[in-house]
C-alpha positions as CSV (number, residue, x, y, z in Angstrom):
1,M,-1.1,-5.4,85.5
2,F,1.9,-5.3,83.2
3,A,1.1,-8.7,82.3
4,A,-2.4,-7.7,80.9
5,L,-1.0,-4.9,79.1
6,T,1.5,-7.2,77.1
7,S,-1.1,-9.6,76.4
8,R,-3.3,-6.7,75.0
9,A,-0.6,-5.5,73.1
10,M,0.3,-8.8,71.5
11,A,-3.4,-9.3,70.3
12,L,-3.7,-5.8,68.6
13,F,-0.6,-6.6,67.0
14,A,-1.7,-9.9,65.7
15,L,-5.1,-8.5,64.4
16,A,-3.3,-5.8,62.4
17,V,-1.0,-8.4,61.0
18,A,-4.0,-10.4,59.9
19,A,-5.6,-7.6,58.6
20,A,-2.7,-6.2,56.5
21,V,-2.1,-10.2,55.0
22,L,-5.8,-10.3,53.9
23,A,-5.6,-6.8,52.0
24,V,-2.4,-8.0,50.1
25,V,-4.4,-11.2,49.1
26,A,-7.5,-9.3,48.0
27,A,-5.1,-7.0,46.1
28,C,-3.5,-9.8,44.3
29,G,-6.7,-11.5,43.3
30,A,-8.2,-8.4,41.6
31,S,-4.9,-7.8,39.4
32,G,-4.9,-11.5,38.4
33,A,-8.6,-11.2,37.3
34,S,-8.1,-8.1,35.4
35,G,-5.0,-9.5,33.7
36,A,-7.0,-12.7,32.6
37,S,-9.7,-10.5,31.2
38,G,-7.7,-8.5,29.1
39,A,-5.7,-11.5,27.8
40,S,-9.0,-13.0,26.8
41,G,-10.4,-10.0,25.5
42,S,-7.1,-9.7,23.3
43,A,-7.1,-13.2,21.9
44,T,-10.4,-13.1,20.9
45,G,-11.1,-9.6,19.7
46,N,-7.8,-9.4,17.8
47,P,-6.2,-12.5,16.6
48,A,-3.0,-13.1,15.4
49,G,-2.2,-11.7,12.0
50,G,-4.5,-8.7,12.7
51,G,-8.2,-7.9,11.7
52,S,-11.1,-10.1,12.0
53,P,-11.3,-13.8,10.6
54,S,-14.5,-12.4,8.8
55,T,-12.7,-9.5,7.1
56,A,-9.3,-10.7,6.3
57,R,-8.7,-11.3,2.5
58,E,-5.9,-12.4,0.4
59,T,-5.1,-10.4,-2.7
60,S,-2.9,-10.9,-5.5
61,P,0.5,-8.8,-5.7
62,T,-0.1,-5.8,-8.6
63,G,0.1,-7.2,-11.8
64,D,-0.5,-10.9,-10.9
65,I,-2.9,-13.0,-13.4
66,A,-5.4,-14.8,-11.0
67,D,-4.9,-18.3,-10.3
68,N,-8.7,-19.0,-10.8
69,V,-9.1,-17.1,-13.9
70,A,-11.2,-18.7,-16.9
71,Y,-9.3,-19.0,-20.5
72,V,-11.4,-18.0,-23.5
73,A,-10.6,-19.2,-26.9
74,Y,-10.0,-16.4,-29.9
75,Q,-9.8,-17.0,-33.4
76,P,-9.2,-14.3,-36.0
77,P,-11.3,-13.9,-39.1
78,S,-8.6,-15.3,-41.2
79,G,-8.9,-18.4,-39.1
80,R,-5.2,-18.8,-39.2
81,Y,-4.7,-19.3,-35.6
82,T,-6.4,-20.0,-32.1
83,I,-5.2,-18.6,-29.1
84,K,-6.7,-18.8,-25.2
85,T,-6.7,-15.5,-23.1
86,P,-8.0,-14.7,-19.7
87,E,-11.5,-13.9,-19.7
88,G,-13.0,-10.4,-19.7
89,W,-9.9,-8.7,-21.1
90,S,-10.5,-6.3,-23.9
91,R,-9.5,-7.0,-27.4
92,S,-8.2,-4.3,-29.9
93,G,-6.9,-4.6,-33.5
94,T,-8.2,-6.6,-36.6
95,G,-6.2,-8.8,-38.9
96,D,-2.8,-9.8,-38.2
97,S,-2.1,-7.8,-35.2
98,V,-4.3,-8.2,-32.4
99,T,-4.2,-7.1,-28.7
100,F,-5.4,-8.2,-25.6
101,T,-5.4,-6.1,-22.4
102,D,-6.4,-6.1,-18.9
103,K,-5.3,-3.3,-16.3
104,L,-1.4,-3.9,-16.2
105,N,-1.2,-6.9,-18.6
106,R,-0.8,-7.1,-22.2
107,V,-0.8,-9.7,-24.8
108,Q,-0.5,-9.4,-28.4
109,V,-0.2,-11.8,-31.4
110,L,1.3,-10.5,-34.7
111,L,1.3,-12.7,-38.0
112,R,3.7,-11.9,-40.5
113,P,5.5,-13.4,-43.8
114,L,8.9,-14.9,-43.0
115,A,10.6,-17.1,-45.5
116,I,12.8,-19.2,-42.9
117,A,12.2,-20.1,-39.4
118,P,13.7,-17.8,-36.8
119,T,16.7,-18.7,-35.0
120,Q,18.1,-17.5,-31.6
121,A,20.7,-15.7,-33.7
122,S,18.4,-14.1,-36.0
123,I,16.2,-12.9,-33.4
124,G,19.3,-11.4,-31.5
125,T,20.8,-9.6,-34.4
126,S,17.7,-8.8,-36.7
127,E,14.2,-8.8,-34.9
128,L,15.0,-8.1,-31.5
129,P,16.5,-4.9,-32.1
130,A,13.7,-3.6,-34.0
131,A,11.2,-4.5,-31.4
132,L,13.2,-2.9,-28.8
133,D,13.4,0.5,-30.9
134,L,9.5,0.5,-30.9
135,S,9.4,-0.1,-26.8
136,R,9.9,3.0,-24.9
137,G,12.7,2.4,-22.4
138,A,13.5,-1.0,-23.4
139,G,16.4,-3.2,-22.1
140,P,18.2,-4.9,-20.9
141,V,17.6,-8.2,-22.9
142,T,17.9,-10.9,-20.1
143,G,18.1,-13.9,-22.2
144,I,17.0,-15.5,-25.7
145,T,16.4,-19.1,-25.6
146,T,14.2,-21.7,-27.6
147,V,11.6,-23.3,-25.9
148,T,8.9,-26.0,-26.9
149,R,5.0,-25.2,-26.8
150,S,1.9,-27.0,-27.8
151,A,2.4,-25.3,-31.6
152,G,6.2,-26.4,-31.9
153,P,9.2,-24.6,-31.0
154,A,9.7,-21.0,-30.4
155,V,12.4,-18.5,-29.7
156,L,11.8,-16.8,-26.7
157,A,13.3,-13.6,-26.1
158,R,13.1,-12.0,-22.6
159,Y,13.6,-8.1,-21.7
160,Q,12.1,-5.0,-19.8
161,A,10.4,-2.0,-21.1
162,D,8.2,1.0,-19.9
163,S,4.3,0.3,-20.3
164,P,2.2,2.5,-22.2
165,A,1.0,5.5,-20.2
166,D,-2.2,5.2,-18.6
167,P,-4.7,7.1,-20.3
168,V,-6.4,8.4,-17.0
169,T,-3.3,9.1,-14.6
170,G,-0.4,9.3,-17.3
171,K,1.2,6.6,-14.9
172,V,3.9,4.2,-16.6
173,V,4.8,0.9,-15.0
174,R,8.2,-0.9,-15.7
175,D,7.2,-4.2,-17.6
176,A,8.9,-7.4,-18.0
177,V,8.5,-8.6,-21.6
178,E,8.2,-12.2,-22.7
179,R,8.5,-12.3,-26.8
180,Y,7.7,-15.8,-28.4
181,S,8.4,-16.3,-32.2
182,F,6.3,-19.3,-33.6
183,W,6.8,-20.0,-37.3
184,K,4.9,-22.5,-40.0
185,S,5.2,-22.7,-43.7
186,G,6.4,-18.9,-44.4
187,T,4.7,-17.3,-41.8
188,E,5.8,-16.1,-38.2
189,A,3.5,-15.7,-35.4
190,V,4.9,-13.2,-32.7
191,L,3.4,-13.4,-29.1
192,T,4.5,-10.6,-27.0
193,L,3.1,-10.7,-23.3
194,S,3.9,-8.2,-20.8
195,G,3.3,-7.1,-17.3
196,P,4.9,-5.3,-13.9
197,V,8.5,-6.7,-13.4
198,S,7.2,-7.3,-9.7
199,A,4.4,-10.0,-11.0
200,D,4.5,-13.3,-10.9
201,N,2.6,-14.7,-14.4
202,V,5.1,-17.7,-14.9
203,D,2.0,-20.2,-15.2
204,P,-0.2,-18.0,-16.8
205,Y,2.0,-17.2,-19.5
206,K,2.6,-20.7,-19.7
207,M,-1.2,-21.3,-20.3
208,I,-1.3,-18.7,-23.2
209,T,1.8,-19.7,-25.3
210,D,0.7,-23.2,-24.7
211,S,-2.9,-22.5,-26.1
212,F,-1.4,-20.8,-29.3
213,G,-2.1,-23.2,-32.1
214,W,-1.9,-23.1,-35.9
215,R,-5.2,-23.6,-38.1
216,P,-4.8,-25.6,-41.5
């Protein structure tokens, strides 16, 4: 009788152990399936970089002139020069002073008589101080050099200044300014390009200043 009881107890114990093992296996399987499902949903619903591939867009930093912008030629009524500026920019002024603007960027062309060609020294001691006086919050000057463009050599002065206040918001932006002085036969052409200091407009500025040309 004792042997029968012992055999029955061992059988019950074996059944209990088997049930416990099955329960553990089932629980692990459910957890793994749930984790895989979550990982799959995360990979397809929220790709690296954030947002959906169909809605993610690349935007230019504030003040950057778009690389794919088209340029259009302008010639004043006097026919004394030509220059290309980005398409769609507004133009103001007439005669020897014309300004092109778009949002935070500005290009001005000014013609004036000058007996001899400007030099780095004459720009630094005479012309630039006068230009800085006309610019709000101008300075510091970061360099005066001579560069070569399609129209010939030009004295380039770089400095910073405050932009004109926005007519609607009154907001003022700190601008990086590039001032190019071209000269031919007693006439100076001053090209002044300005935009936010945070902008990268090296290539567009090169395109614009290279497009300037004297007319016969």
